[in-house]
Backbone as ProteinMPNN parsed JSONL, in Angstrom:
{"seq_chain_A": "MTSFQPRNCGAVFFAVAAILLATADIAPAQSNGGYDPRTWSYDPEGDMLISPSGQGSDTGYSAQPKWSPIPREVVRFGEAQPKGSIVINTSERRLYYVLGDGTALKYAVGVGKEGFSWAGRDEISSKRHWPDWRPPAEMRQREAASGRVLPARVEGGPNNPLGARALYIGSTLYRIHGTNQPWTVGQANSSGCIRMTNEDVIDLYERVGIGARVIVRH", "coords_chain_A": {"N_chain_A": [[0.761, -1.224, -0.047], [0.735, 2.061, -1.144], [1.911, 5.023, 0.269], [0.666, 8.32, 0.873], [1.55, 11.956, 0.529], [-0.459, 13.98, 2.683], [-3.22, 16.05, 1.138], [-4.678, 18.881, 1.93], [-8.225, 19.327, 0.517], [-10.261, 21.435, 0.198], [-7.587, 23.822, -0.01], [-7.719, 24.339, -2.247], [-9.971, 25.662, -3.441], [-9.542, 28.233, -2.018], [-6.948, 29.265, -3.263], [-7.7, 30.024, -5.592], [-9.811, 31.695, -5.397], [-7.538, 33.889, -4.192], [-6.399, 34.376, -6.779], [-8.273, 34.828, -8.245], [-9.169, 37.332, -6.865], [-7.03, 39.276, -7.313], [-7.008, 39.436, -9.684], [-8.78, 41.241, -9.901], [-8.598, 43.902, -10.961], [-8.525, 43.43, -13.432], [-10.621, 42.024, -15.129], [-14.284, 41.793, -15.188], [-15.62, 40.61, -11.94], [-17.346, 37.146, -11.238], [-19.491, 35.157, -9.795], [-19.46, 31.894, -9.338], [-21.914, 30.497, -8.051], [-20.731, 29.274, -5.843], [-18.658, 29.357, -2.556], [-17.437, 32.234, -2.282], [-15.083, 34.483, -0.873], [-15.346, 37.122, -1.731], [-17.916, 38.199, -1.556], [-19.17, 36.717, -0.019], [-20.35, 35.553, 3.577], [-18.747, 35.239, 6.838], [-20.057, 34.391, 9.986], [-19.128, 34.584, 12.799], [-20.896, 34.086, 15.027], [-22.61, 32.09, 14.909], [-20.92, 30.349, 13.487], [-20.888, 30.025, 11.029], [-21.443, 30.056, 7.095], [-22.687, 32.718, 5.351], [-24.736, 33.287, 2.367], [-24.704, 35.902, -0.458], [-27.407, 36.025, -1.246], [-28.218, 35.252, 1.311], [-28.336, 37.101, 2.632], [-29.7, 39.289, 1.354], [-28.511, 41.037, -0.272], [-27.765, 42.835, -3.198], [-25.655, 42.103, -5.046], [-25.014, 42.183, -7.965], [-23.358, 40.696, -9.595], [-23.059, 38.178, -12.376], [-24.542, 35.19, -13.472], [-23.689, 31.765, -12.909], [-21.283, 29.871, -14.608], [-21.911, 28.66, -17.741], [-22.143, 25.125, -18.518], [-22.118, 21.789, -19.645], [-23.467, 18.396, -18.299], [-20.971, 16.139, -18.022], [-21.88, 12.864, -18.761], [-22.764, 10.067, -17.242], [-21.36, 6.75, -17.98], [-21.503, 2.932, -19.101], [-18.833, 1.171, -19.931], [-16.742, -0.937, -22.019], [-14.092, -2.818, -20.021], [-11.208, -4.442, -19.38], [-9.003, -4.568, -17.856], [-7.81, -6.585, -14.599], [-9.373, -6.065, -12.202], [-10.956, -6.473, -8.938], [-14.258, -6.694, -8.446], [-15.949, -3.67, -7.638], [-14.029, -2.706, -7.049], [-12.09, 0.637, -7.22], [-10.939, 2.347, -9.977], [-8.917, 5.423, -10.881], [-7.794, 7.052, -13.477], [-5.938, 9.509, -13.644], [-4.76, 11.344, -16.01], [-6.285, 11.138, -17.843], [-8.763, 12.04, -16.217], [-10.947, 10.572, -15.719], [-12.961, 8.191, -14.042], [-13.288, 5.001, -12.911], [-15.49, 2.617, -12.167], [-15.32, -1.208, -11.367], [-17.132, -3.461, -12.821], [-17.052, -6.009, -12.837], [-18.011, -7.995, -14.438], [-16.688, -7.585, -16.875], [-16.533, -5.279, -17.64], [-17.104, -1.548, -16.897], [-18.348, 0.777, -14.867], [-18.089, 4.448, -16.216], [-16.685, 7.855, -15.072], [-17.121, 11.08, -14.718], [-14.266, 12.994, -13.643], [-12.615, 15.487, -11.494], [-9.16, 16.59, -10.868], [-5.85, 16.702, -9.337], [-4.258, 19.696, -9.203], [-1.602, 20.513, -11.35], [1.698, 19.983, -9.67], [0.016, 18.691, -7.428], [-0.044, 16.265, -7.918], [-1.415, 12.671, -7.392], [-0.445, 9.37, -7.157], [-1.139, 6.313, -6.555], [-1.937, 3.523, -4.428], [-5.051, 2.284, -2.457], [-7.643, 2.165, 0.243], [-11.212, 2.663, -0.054], [-12.072, 4.149, 3.641], [-13.854, 5.279, 4.927], [-17.118, 6.535, 4.32], [-19.216, 9.746, 3.859], [-22.174, 11.127, 4.394], [-22.838, 14.447, 3.465], [-20.454, 15.931, 4.233], [-18.519, 17.961, 6.856], [-16.165, 20.778, 5.999], [-13.044, 21.295, 7.068], [-10.898, 23.916, 7.244], [-7.502, 23.893, 7.294], [-5.497, 24.691, 10.212], [-3.084, 26.343, 9.392], [-4.215, 27.369, 6.704], [-5.892, 28.683, 7.527], [-4.376, 30.613, 9.299], [-3.005, 31.754, 6.827], [-4.989, 33.031, 5.995], [-5.653, 34.649, 7.042], [-3.803, 36.263, 7.656], [-3.774, 38.236, 5.383], [-6.16, 39.424, 5.602], [-8.542, 37.94, 5.9], [-11.095, 36.286, 6.932], [-11.324, 33.196, 7.897], [-13.743, 30.292, 8.733], [-13.715, 27.946, 11.292], [-15.169, 25.544, 10.744], [-16.862, 24.59, 8.224], [-19.899, 24.181, 7.643], [-21.789, 21.115, 6.714], [-23.509, 20.517, 3.312], [-25.214, 22.51, 0.765], [-23.674, 24.718, 0.21], [-21.361, 23.616, 0.576], [-17.423, 23.202, -0.518], [-17.181, 19.975, -0.422], [-19.294, 18.682, -1.406], [-21.928, 16.797, -1.901], [-21.422, 14.356, -0.879], [-18.657, 12.082, 0.755], [-15.914, 10.24, 0.043], [-13.756, 8.621, 1.713], [-9.941, 7.937, 1.712], [-8.229, 5.324, 2.592], [-6.243, 6.675, 5.386], [-5.396, 8.979, 4.586], [-6.218, 12.512, 3.777], [-6.937, 13.131, 1.371], [-9.955, 12.629, -0.567], [-12.623, 11.181, -1.919], [-14.982, 13.235, -3.515], [-18.171, 15.135, -3.625], [-19.121, 18.501, -5.011], [-19.455, 21.964, -4.881], [-19.139, 23.349, -7.213], [-19.841, 22.315, -10.189], [-18.945, 22.969, -12.613], [-16.563, 22.846, -12.836], [-15.56, 19.563, -12.5], [-14.0, 17.729, -15.096], [-11.519, 19.175, -15.108], [-8.166, 19.562, -14.237], [-7.896, 21.194, -11.155], [-8.139, 20.612, -8.551], [-6.891, 20.339, -4.775], [-5.729, 17.947, -5.081], [-7.475, 16.15, -4.391], [-10.699, 14.04, -5.367], [-12.711, 15.076, -7.542], [-16.013, 14.958, -8.326], [-19.506, 15.447, -10.26], [-22.176, 16.497, -8.087], [-24.47, 14.367, -8.474], [-23.413, 12.397, -9.595], [-21.281, 11.601, -7.647], [-22.964, 10.636, -5.449], [-24.519, 8.707, -6.652], [-21.974, 6.841, -7.48], [-21.453, 6.85, -4.51], [-23.424, 5.166, -3.425], [-23.025, 2.511, -4.364], [-20.313, 1.934, -3.713], [-18.374, -0.369, -1.507], [-16.983, 0.189, 2.135], [-13.248, -0.977, 2.631], [-12.877, -1.167, 0.023], [-11.085, -1.296, -3.246], [-8.472, 1.026, -4.126], [-7.342, 2.665, -6.945], [-4.945, 4.668, -8.284], [-3.913, 6.168, -11.182], [-1.586, 7.972, -13.288]], "CA_chain_A": [[0.16, -0.084, 0.105], [1.344, 3.598, -0.802], [1.544, 6.009, 1.801], [0.552, 9.86, 0.79], [1.584, 12.946, 1.46], [-2.194, 14.188, 2.464], [-3.132, 17.883, 1.222], [-6.337, 19.724, 2.145], [-8.588, 19.672, -0.956], [-10.448, 23.188, 0.027], [-7.137, 24.863, -0.247], [-7.343, 25.02, -3.975], [-11.077, 26.624, -3.832], [-9.072, 29.585, -1.531], [-6.45, 29.733, -3.784], [-8.849, 30.049, -6.696], [-9.862, 32.887, -5.096], [-6.675, 34.692, -4.259], [-6.062, 34.613, -8.142], [-9.522, 35.811, -9.002], [-8.712, 39.133, -6.35], [-5.376, 39.393, -7.966], [-6.989, 39.882, -11.432], [-10.249, 42.01, -9.764], [-9.06, 44.925, -11.751], [-8.469, 43.19, -14.996], [-11.49, 41.153, -15.55], [-15.353, 42.202, -14.12], [-16.016, 39.375, -10.787], [-18.512, 36.675, -11.507], [-19.989, 35.036, -9.093], [-19.888, 30.506, -9.2], [-22.524, 30.067, -7.143], [-20.489, 28.392, -4.552], [-18.651, 30.234, -1.802], [-16.78, 33.111, -2.835], [-14.846, 35.209, 0.064], [-15.419, 38.396, -1.804], [-19.451, 38.175, -1.774], [-20.088, 35.401, 1.318], [-19.324, 36.339, 4.813], [-18.763, 34.246, 8.088], [-20.948, 34.643, 11.072], [-18.822, 33.697, 13.969], [-21.681, 33.272, 16.658], [-23.651, 31.103, 14.473], [-19.881, 29.366, 13.127], [-21.395, 29.427, 9.477], [-21.023, 30.934, 6.178], [-23.739, 33.383, 5.012], [-24.244, 33.446, 1.203], [-24.973, 37.134, -0.62], [-28.682, 35.857, -0.933], [-28.936, 35.069, 2.5], [-27.969, 38.725, 3.055], [-30.437, 40.186, 0.699], [-27.886, 42.343, -0.637], [-27.982, 42.69, -4.671], [-23.693, 42.356, -5.644], [-24.52, 42.708, -9.42], [-22.592, 39.188, -10.402], [-23.355, 37.705, -12.975], [-24.732, 34.143, -13.372], [-22.322, 30.533, -13.025], [-21.247, 29.788, -15.811], [-22.727, 27.764, -18.403], [-21.663, 24.269, -18.63], [-23.161, 20.447, -19.801], [-22.586, 17.782, -17.43], [-19.96, 14.716, -18.574], [-22.592, 11.475, -18.564], [-21.926, 8.523, -16.943], [-21.49, 5.471, -18.967], [-20.704, 1.882, -19.06], [-17.817, 0.684, -20.716], [-15.572, -1.848, -21.787], [-12.96, -3.258, -18.744], [-10.617, -5.486, -19.509], [-8.182, -4.804, -16.644], [-8.523, -7.727, -14.288], [-9.347, -5.953, -10.294], [-12.155, -7.255, -8.056], [-15.377, -6.437, -8.78], [-16.236, -3.252, -6.783], [-12.959, -1.383, -7.248], [-12.243, 2.379, -8.002], [-9.772, 2.883, -10.891], [-9.009, 6.886, -11.552], [-6.786, 7.59, -14.409], [-5.715, 11.146, -13.737], [-4.453, 12.014, -17.072], [-7.891, 11.413, -18.827], [-9.38, 12.825, -15.505], [-12.206, 9.429, -15.545], [-12.643, 7.272, -12.929], [-13.997, 3.59, -12.958], [-15.903, 1.715, -11.15], [-15.497, -2.096, -11.471], [-19.05, -3.55, -12.405], [-16.857, -7.149, -12.526], [-18.572, -8.467, -15.883], [-15.752, -7.435, -17.956], [-17.319, -3.819, -17.527], [-17.254, -0.782, -15.711], [-19.373, 2.519, -15.214], [-16.846, 5.55, -16.242], [-17.392, 9.055, -14.331], [-15.888, 11.975, -15.267], [-13.755, 13.806, -12.708], [-11.42, 16.52, -11.443], [-7.788, 15.774, -9.993], [-5.323, 17.465, -8.79], [-3.643, 20.779, -10.322], [0.134, 20.535, -11.12], [2.036, 19.854, -8.232], [-0.75, 18.272, -6.028], [-1.56, 15.151, -8.308], [-0.399, 11.783, -6.739], [-0.708, 8.048, -7.694], [-1.003, 5.435, -6.007], [-3.157, 1.606, -4.249], [-5.127, 2.591, -1.122], [-8.857, 1.385, 0.194], [-12.003, 3.141, 1.218], [-11.599, 3.798, 4.911], [-15.05, 5.901, 5.417], [-18.372, 7.169, 3.656], [-19.805, 10.276, 5.105], [-23.36, 12.106, 3.813], [-22.772, 16.175, 3.22], [-19.504, 16.245, 5.124], [-18.11, 19.357, 6.917], [-15.351, 20.732, 5.519], [-12.213, 21.949, 8.07], [-9.933, 23.855, 7.02], [-6.344, 23.747, 8.629], [-5.073, 25.985, 10.85], [-2.29, 26.786, 8.274], [-4.426, 28.155, 5.911], [-6.758, 29.625, 8.043], [-3.393, 31.43, 9.326], [-2.362, 32.281, 6.24], [-5.782, 33.834, 5.15], [-6.007, 35.612, 8.089], [-2.701, 38.007, 7.566], [-4.145, 38.692, 4.256], [-7.669, 39.994, 5.519], [-9.82, 37.274, 5.617], [-11.362, 35.197, 8.447], [-12.411, 31.488, 7.299], [-14.26, 29.635, 9.788], [-13.017, 26.712, 11.506], [-15.894, 24.389, 10.449], [-17.998, 24.569, 6.367], [-21.156, 22.972, 7.686], [-22.419, 20.483, 5.106], [-24.498, 21.097, 3.133], [-25.338, 22.879, -0.826], [-22.611, 25.88, 0.181], [-19.847, 23.636, 0.903], [-16.744, 23.26, -1.559], [-17.105, 18.88, -0.41], [-20.579, 18.543, -2.228], [-23.02, 15.943, -0.832], [-20.624, 12.844, -0.421], [-17.061, 11.869, 0.303], [-15.862, 8.632, 0.325], [-12.05, 9.09, 2.261], [-9.176, 7.103, 0.906], [-7.098, 5.214, 3.663], [-5.94, 7.28, 6.079], [-4.763, 10.146, 4.241], [-6.968, 13.441, 3.983], [-7.319, 12.58, 0.228], [-11.216, 12.116, -0.772], [-13.453, 10.86, -3.607], [-16.045, 13.904, -3.507], [-18.753, 15.898, -4.647], [-18.494, 19.471, -5.362], [-20.568, 23.037, -4.804], [-18.751, 23.834, -8.493], [-19.883, 21.289, -10.766], [-18.391, 22.634, -14.316], [-15.277, 22.251, -12.742], [-14.966, 18.079, -13.107], [-13.317, 17.316, -16.347], [-10.118, 19.378, -15.391], [-7.476, 19.453, -12.789], [-8.132, 22.273, -10.536], [-7.77, 20.399, -6.782], [-5.301, 20.122, -4.256], [-5.377, 17.048, -5.249], [-8.781, 14.974, -4.128], [-11.273, 13.462, -6.781], [-13.911, 15.688, -7.596], [-17.225, 14.295, -9.142], [-20.564, 16.289, -9.72], [-23.086, 15.686, -6.634], [-25.084, 13.429, -8.886], [-22.363, 11.256, -9.737], [-21.061, 11.213, -6.474], [-24.691, 10.198, -4.532], [-24.338, 7.509, -7.871], [-20.879, 5.891, -6.448], [-21.511, 6.587, -3.296], [-24.347, 3.862, -2.488], [-22.643, 1.204, -4.792], [-18.513, 1.217, -3.257], [-18.482, -0.439, 0.031], [-15.403, 0.268, 3.045], [-12.572, -1.723, 2.136], [-12.804, -1.414, -1.584], [-9.41, -0.844, -3.436], [-8.949, 2.376, -4.855], [-5.924, 2.37, -7.759], [-4.633, 6.19, -8.756], [-2.437, 6.453, -11.723], [-1.318, 8.995, -14.243]], "C_chain_A": [[1.107, 1.343, 0.272], [1.036, 4.424, -0.235], [1.411, 7.498, 0.633], [0.994, 10.725, 1.473], [-0.191, 13.895, 1.366], [-2.118, 15.913, 2.241], [-4.337, 17.908, 1.695], [-6.82, 19.918, 0.829], [-9.321, 20.798, -1.157], [-9.531, 23.475, 0.208], [-7.135, 25.05, -1.849], [-8.785, 25.627, -3.979], [-10.14, 27.908, -3.188], [-7.951, 30.166, -2.307], [-6.909, 30.057, -5.08], [-9.35, 31.609, -6.512], [-9.034, 34.06, -5.241], [-6.532, 34.972, -6.151], [-7.237, 35.404, -8.383], [-9.378, 37.644, -7.96], [-7.815, 39.834, -6.866], [-5.692, 40.024, -9.144], [-8.656, 41.096, -11.619], [-10.149, 43.235, -10.808], [-8.737, 44.992, -13.399], [-10.252, 42.961, -15.481], [-13.034, 41.662, -14.554], [-15.549, 40.359, -13.118], [-17.189, 38.771, -11.588], [-18.372, 36.159, -10.31], [-20.216, 32.865, -9.906], [-21.048, 29.692, -8.781], [-22.176, 28.947, -6.299], [-19.702, 29.743, -3.267], [-17.069, 31.28, -2.533], [-16.51, 34.822, -1.673], [-15.469, 36.744, -0.507], [-16.951, 38.746, -1.709], [-19.874, 37.536, -0.502], [-19.57, 36.297, 2.228], [-19.346, 35.396, 5.618], [-19.255, 35.117, 9.689], [-20.658, 34.034, 12.172], [-19.537, 33.23, 15.009], [-22.435, 32.37, 15.916], [-22.35, 29.825, 13.762], [-20.404, 29.093, 11.716], [-21.146, 30.875, 8.472], [-22.818, 31.401, 5.229], [-23.616, 33.622, 3.283], [-24.842, 35.306, 0.754], [-26.796, 36.936, -0.357], [-29.204, 35.812, 0.347], [-28.736, 36.366, 3.357], [-29.199, 39.872, 2.736], [-29.879, 41.272, 0.396], [-27.608, 41.639, -2.542], [-26.308, 43.175, -5.029], [-23.78, 42.473, -7.126], [-24.158, 41.522, -10.072], [-23.4, 38.254, -10.876], [-23.839, 36.188, -12.694], [-23.857, 33.258, -13.393], [-22.392, 30.417, -14.329], [-21.854, 28.401, -16.633], [-21.82, 26.573, -18.701], [-22.883, 23.088, -18.595], [-22.477, 19.393, -19.378], [-21.929, 16.456, -18.074], [-21.049, 13.613, -18.057], [-21.922, 10.628, -18.345], [-22.03, 7.567, -17.759], [-20.57, 3.865, -18.966], [-19.914, 1.916, -20.366], [-17.036, -0.078, -20.741], [-14.512, -2.137, -21.057], [-12.114, -4.038, -18.948], [-9.485, -5.51, -18.444], [-9.162, -5.861, -15.549], [-8.269, -6.959, -12.759], [-10.847, -6.427, -10.731], [-13.062, -6.234, -8.657], [-16.067, -5.481, -7.382], [-15.08, -2.33, -6.489], [-13.353, -0.282, -7.779], [-10.559, 2.35, -9.288], [-10.037, 4.428, -11.399], [-7.736, 6.852, -12.395], [-6.943, 9.034, -14.725], [-5.586, 11.857, -15.115], [-5.747, 12.336, -18.445], [-8.758, 11.73, -17.913], [-10.951, 12.066, -15.653], [-11.815, 8.479, -14.214], [-13.72, 6.203, -13.489], [-14.148, 2.515, -12.113], [-16.211, 0.008, -11.974], [-16.536, -3.022, -11.256], [-18.493, -5.763, -12.378], [-17.013, -8.329, -13.38], [-17.613, -8.08, -17.091], [-16.759, -5.844, -18.473], [-17.038, -2.807, -16.681], [-17.884, 0.551, -15.705], [-17.951, 3.466, -14.912], [-17.714, 6.763, -15.606], [-16.065, 9.698, -14.777], [-15.377, 12.231, -13.94], [-12.822, 14.749, -12.555], [-10.385, 16.035, -10.936], [-7.187, 17.057, -9.7], [-4.463, 18.247, -10.07], [-1.943, 20.371, -10.628], [0.589, 20.625, -9.952], [1.443, 19.46, -6.954], [-1.249, 16.645, -6.976], [0.105, 13.998, -7.791], [-0.919, 10.526, -7.759], [-0.434, 7.189, -6.216], [-1.999, 3.832, -5.208], [-3.164, 1.76, -2.606], [-6.649, 1.793, -1.231], [-9.728, 2.523, 0.705], [-12.544, 3.061, 2.542], [-12.821, 3.869, 5.941], [-15.945, 6.612, 4.474], [-18.571, 8.264, 4.464], [-21.124, 11.338, 3.694], [-22.878, 13.66, 4.181], [-21.496, 16.275, 4.359], [-19.023, 17.417, 5.63], [-17.087, 18.836, 6.326], [-14.498, 21.39, 6.731], [-11.026, 22.468, 7.606], [-8.861, 24.231, 8.132], [-5.968, 24.712, 9.084], [-3.745, 26.663, 10.129], [-2.746, 27.581, 7.095], [-5.657, 29.05, 6.299], [-5.734, 31.09, 8.295], [-3.04, 32.704, 8.27], [-3.896, 33.537, 5.515], [-6.125, 35.157, 5.89], [-4.958, 36.6, 7.99], [-3.639, 38.392, 6.118], [-5.717, 39.465, 4.499], [-8.546, 39.598, 5.992], [-9.873, 35.963, 6.472], [-11.918, 34.196, 7.328], [-12.647, 30.786, 8.86], [-13.535, 28.16, 9.856], [-13.771, 25.322, 11.22], [-16.729, 25.356, 9.048], [-18.877, 23.428, 6.882], [-21.506, 22.222, 6.472], [-23.617, 20.352, 4.703], [-24.521, 21.964, 1.386], [-23.982, 23.865, -1.143], [-21.416, 25.157, 0.459], [-18.676, 22.753, -0.363], [-16.901, 21.206, -1.443], [-18.101, 18.5, -1.318], [-21.425, 17.533, -1.35], [-22.573, 14.553, -0.504], [-19.22, 13.033, -0.451], [-17.09, 10.376, 0.496], [-14.268, 8.974, 0.628], [-11.226, 7.577, 1.806], [-8.088, 7.072, 1.733], [-6.789, 6.316, 4.652], [-5.343, 8.987, 5.792], [-5.901, 11.582, 4.206], [-7.424, 13.511, 2.227], [-9.227, 12.308, 0.169], [-11.369, 11.987, -2.416], [-14.329, 12.016, -3.319], [-16.939, 14.715, -4.21], [-18.053, 17.426, -5.099], [-19.694, 20.925, -5.354], [-20.216, 23.878, -6.411], [-18.978, 23.054, -9.762], [-19.32, 21.464, -11.963], [-17.27, 22.847, -13.675], [-14.525, 20.812, -12.921], [-15.007, 18.454, -14.654], [-11.798, 17.858, -16.349], [-9.385, 19.129, -13.759], [-6.791, 20.66, -12.072], [-8.297, 21.806, -8.937], [-6.379, 20.275, -6.421], [-4.989, 18.401, -4.183], [-5.924, 15.314, -4.684], [-9.596, 14.795, -5.322], [-12.357, 13.889, -6.655], [-14.538, 15.218, -8.829], [-18.5, 15.304, -9.021], [-21.433, 15.397, -8.283], [-24.148, 14.383, -7.087], [-24.377, 11.541, -8.919], [-21.674, 10.558, -8.026], [-21.928, 10.099, -5.331], [-24.237, 8.61, -5.204], [-23.288, 6.818, -6.875], [-20.919, 5.779, -5.285], [-22.38, 5.259, -2.462], [-23.765, 2.623, -3.638], [-20.687, 0.872, -4.07], [-19.12, 1.172, -1.44], [-16.88, 0.102, 1.035], [-14.91, -0.861, 2.682], [-12.546, -2.073, 0.447], [-11.392, -0.564, -1.944], [-9.972, 0.355, -4.17], [-6.991, 2.528, -5.628], [-6.091, 4.079, -8.057], [-3.785, 5.843, -9.375], [-2.618, 7.422, -12.766], [-1.731, 8.438, -15.704]], "O_chain_A": [[1.84, 1.697, 1.196], [-0.154, 4.721, -0.121], [2.132, 7.548, -0.364], [1.022, 10.685, 2.703], [-0.826, 14.275, 0.382], [-1.406, 16.751, 2.794], [-5.002, 16.884, 1.847], [-6.146, 20.523, -0.005], [-9.315, 21.341, -2.262], [-9.78, 23.911, 1.332], [-6.514, 25.923, -2.456], [-8.759, 26.423, -4.918], [-9.981, 28.764, -4.058], [-7.779, 31.381, -2.217], [-5.965, 30.525, -5.717], [-9.262, 32.497, -7.36], [-9.311, 35.017, -5.964], [-6.644, 36.147, -6.5], [-7.154, 36.589, -8.707], [-9.493, 38.775, -8.432], [-7.861, 41.064, -6.845], [-5.016, 40.912, -9.663], [-9.29, 41.53, -12.581], [-11.133, 43.635, -11.431], [-8.691, 45.902, -14.226], [-10.896, 43.791, -16.122], [-12.91, 41.874, -13.347], [-15.581, 39.251, -13.653], [-17.893, 39.415, -12.367], [-17.394, 36.457, -9.625], [-21.003, 32.632, -10.823], [-21.2, 28.5, -9.047], [-22.878, 27.974, -6.022], [-20.193, 30.868, -3.171], [-16.035, 30.903, -3.084], [-17.232, 35.817, -1.609], [-16.039, 37.467, 0.311], [-17.1, 39.96, -1.845], [-20.938, 37.869, 0.019], [-18.824, 37.268, 2.103], [-20.032, 34.452, 5.228], [-18.823, 36.142, 10.216], [-21.382, 33.183, 12.69], [-19.198, 32.329, 15.777], [-23.1, 31.695, 16.703], [-22.681, 28.658, 13.551], [-20.338, 27.946, 11.275], [-20.859, 32.042, 8.738], [-23.687, 30.686, 4.732], [-22.563, 34.08, 2.84], [-25.374, 35.937, 1.667], [-27.399, 37.554, 0.521], [-30.341, 36.192, 0.628], [-28.976, 36.51, 4.556], [-29.565, 40.845, 3.396], [-30.384, 42.373, 0.615], [-27.376, 40.5, -2.946], [-25.901, 44.321, -5.217], [-22.751, 42.837, -7.695], [-24.67, 41.31, -11.171], [-24.231, 37.605, -10.241], [-23.528, 35.827, -11.559], [-22.852, 33.696, -13.953], [-23.312, 30.758, -15.072], [-22.164, 27.336, -16.099], [-20.707, 26.865, -19.139], [-23.971, 23.117, -18.02], [-21.313, 19.161, -19.704], [-22.719, 15.756, -18.707], [-21.081, 13.481, -16.834], [-20.853, 10.281, -18.847], [-23.081, 7.595, -18.398], [-19.353, 3.718, -18.86], [-20.174, 2.443, -21.447], [-16.377, -0.251, -19.715], [-13.578, -1.517, -21.565], [-12.538, -4.931, -18.215], [-9.046, -6.631, -18.185], [-10.381, -6.022, -15.49], [-7.213, -7.145, -12.153], [-11.517, -6.634, -11.742], [-12.728, -5.193, -9.222], [-16.552, -6.019, -6.386], [-15.185, -1.33, -5.778], [-14.339, -0.02, -8.467], [-9.359, 2.341, -9.016], [-10.998, 4.747, -12.098], [-6.664, 6.601, -11.844], [-7.634, 9.624, -15.556], [-6.247, 12.871, -15.341], [-5.979, 13.14, -19.347], [-9.873, 11.831, -18.425], [-11.98, 12.741, -15.697], [-10.755, 8.202, -13.653], [-14.674, 6.415, -14.237], [-13.354, 1.768, -11.542], [-17.025, -0.129, -12.887], [-16.926, -3.425, -10.161], [-19.28, -6.643, -12.029], [-16.417, -9.395, -13.231], [-17.949, -8.355, -18.242], [-17.437, -5.611, -19.474], [-16.673, -3.169, -15.562], [-17.82, 1.3, -16.679], [-17.122, 3.403, -14.004], [-18.943, 6.808, -15.555], [-14.901, 9.387, -15.031], [-16.004, 11.715, -13.014], [-12.093, 14.925, -13.531], [-10.53, 14.916, -10.445], [-7.716, 18.167, -9.758], [-4.13, 17.871, -11.194], [-1.293, 19.866, -9.713], [-0.007, 21.303, -9.115], [1.891, 19.653, -5.824], [-2.315, 16.043, -6.846], [1.332, 14.084, -7.753], [-1.571, 10.64, -8.797], [0.24, 7.424, -5.213], [-2.774, 3.273, -5.983], [-2.273, 1.597, -1.772], [-6.989, 1.082, -2.176], [-9.347, 3.269, 1.608], [-13.351, 2.171, 2.813], [-13.039, 3.261, 6.989], [-15.349, 7.404, 3.744], [-18.27, 8.158, 5.653], [-20.908, 11.915, 2.629], [-22.557, 13.883, 5.349], [-21.802, 16.794, 5.433], [-19.037, 18.254, 4.727], [-16.773, 17.676, 6.06], [-15.186, 22.077, 7.485], [-10.065, 21.707, 7.496], [-9.029, 24.65, 9.277], [-6.042, 25.754, 8.432], [-3.512, 27.784, 10.581], [-1.983, 28.341, 6.498], [-6.238, 29.881, 5.601], [-5.966, 32.209, 7.836], [-2.868, 33.904, 8.481], [-3.759, 34.526, 4.795], [-6.627, 36.226, 5.542], [-5.23, 37.774, 8.242], [-4.385, 39.303, 6.477], [-6.301, 40.01, 3.562], [-9.415, 40.292, 6.52], [-9.094, 35.025, 6.641], [-12.626, 34.34, 6.331], [-11.888, 30.798, 9.829], [-13.016, 27.477, 8.973], [-13.24, 24.223, 11.381], [-17.045, 26.546, 9.055], [-18.75, 22.217, 6.7], [-21.496, 22.722, 5.348], [-24.617, 20.133, 5.386], [-23.414, 21.836, 0.863], [-23.365, 23.906, -2.207], [-20.388, 25.817, 0.609], [-19.101, 21.793, -1.005], [-16.708, 20.783, -2.583], [-17.625, 17.823, -2.229], [-21.473, 17.625, -0.124], [-23.287, 13.731, 0.071], [-18.588, 13.757, -1.22], [-17.942, 9.602, 0.931], [-13.614, 9.573, -0.226], [-11.739, 6.473, 1.625], [-7.237, 7.949, 1.883], [-7.653, 7.152, 4.387], [-4.999, 9.855, 6.594], [-6.661, 11.327, 5.14], [-8.483, 14.107, 2.03], [-9.659, 11.669, 1.128], [-10.8, 12.339, -3.449], [-14.697, 11.645, -2.204], [-16.635, 15.061, -5.352], [-16.878, 17.584, -5.432], [-20.788, 20.742, -5.888], [-20.888, 24.848, -6.761], [-18.042, 23.227, -10.542], [-19.07, 20.447, -12.61], [-16.652, 23.364, -14.606], [-13.363, 20.689, -13.31], [-15.773, 19.213, -15.248], [-10.938, 17.417, -17.111], [-9.816, 18.734, -12.676], [-5.639, 21.066, -12.223], [-8.586, 22.682, -8.121], [-5.315, 20.171, -7.031], [-4.222, 17.807, -3.425], [-5.436, 14.189, -4.581], [-9.224, 15.383, -6.338], [-13.143, 13.391, -5.849], [-14.035, 15.073, -9.943], [-18.667, 15.937, -7.979], [-21.339, 14.283, -7.769], [-24.567, 13.566, -6.268], [-24.623, 10.385, -8.575], [-21.667, 9.425, -7.544], [-21.545, 9.13, -4.676], [-23.787, 7.651, -4.576], [-23.578, 6.35, -5.774], [-20.502, 4.745, -4.763], [-22.139, 4.653, -1.418], [-24.462, 1.615, -3.516], [-20.088, -0.203, -4.039], [-19.731, 1.891, -0.649], [-15.822, 0.327, 0.445], [-15.652, -1.798, 2.389], [-12.219, -3.125, -0.102], [-10.818, 0.343, -1.341], [-11.079, 0.671, -4.604], [-5.899, 2.499, -5.06], [-7.183, 4.649, -8.05], [-2.822, 5.274, -8.861], [-3.758, 7.701, -13.137], [-1.589, 9.149, -16.699]]}, "name": "protein", "num_of_chains": 1, "seq": "MTSFQPRNCGAVFFAVAAILLATADIAPAQSNGGYDPRTWSYDPEGDMLISPSGQGSDTGYSAQPKWSPIPREVVRFGEAQPKGSIVINTSERRLYYVLGDGTALKYAVGVGKEGFSWAGRDEISSKRHWPDWRPPAEMRQREAASGRVLPARVEGGPNNPLGARALYIGSTLYRIHGTNQPWTVGQANSSGCIRMTNEDVIDLYERVGIGARVIVRH"}
């Protein structure tokens, strides 16, 4: 079993936000329908994020980007892996769930951006509905130094970067999880986690058991 250097998947979310802030004078700001530190606020008393719509404010931000979901499909799969295994090809940006009859369900996924990709073999250690996201202390300190306050915990729900379901890989911080930004699926833009649309991760979640083999390759 390969050991991985864990990274926090939510980190890329705020890295993207930092880039957007840096380019704010170049292009009009856009809302992606997810947590954007320029438009959302943190309520320390309730320990929650409040959306612009929740504040009743008119931000003038445009709608989320237009996108078309990449449908999952059953494909031929000749590799000898146990039924119920997960094989992820990061260069292809696809996840295969082995059906055991020479076929597999193929899903589109988002993968680690440059410098955050990894490969190895492990197993599913736990599963969670609407997982919480807890930014690590170093991220919170870094953002605080830039004048942005992050909560210690983002409660699971539609506005959580981890989406509707999470499958945890071994003892690492890597996960296969959903997203509140489905238009990013199919790209290399995470901090190492495997990102799926909420519809697809819910489907996969119902199929995968604890202890299922996970193989990640480039």
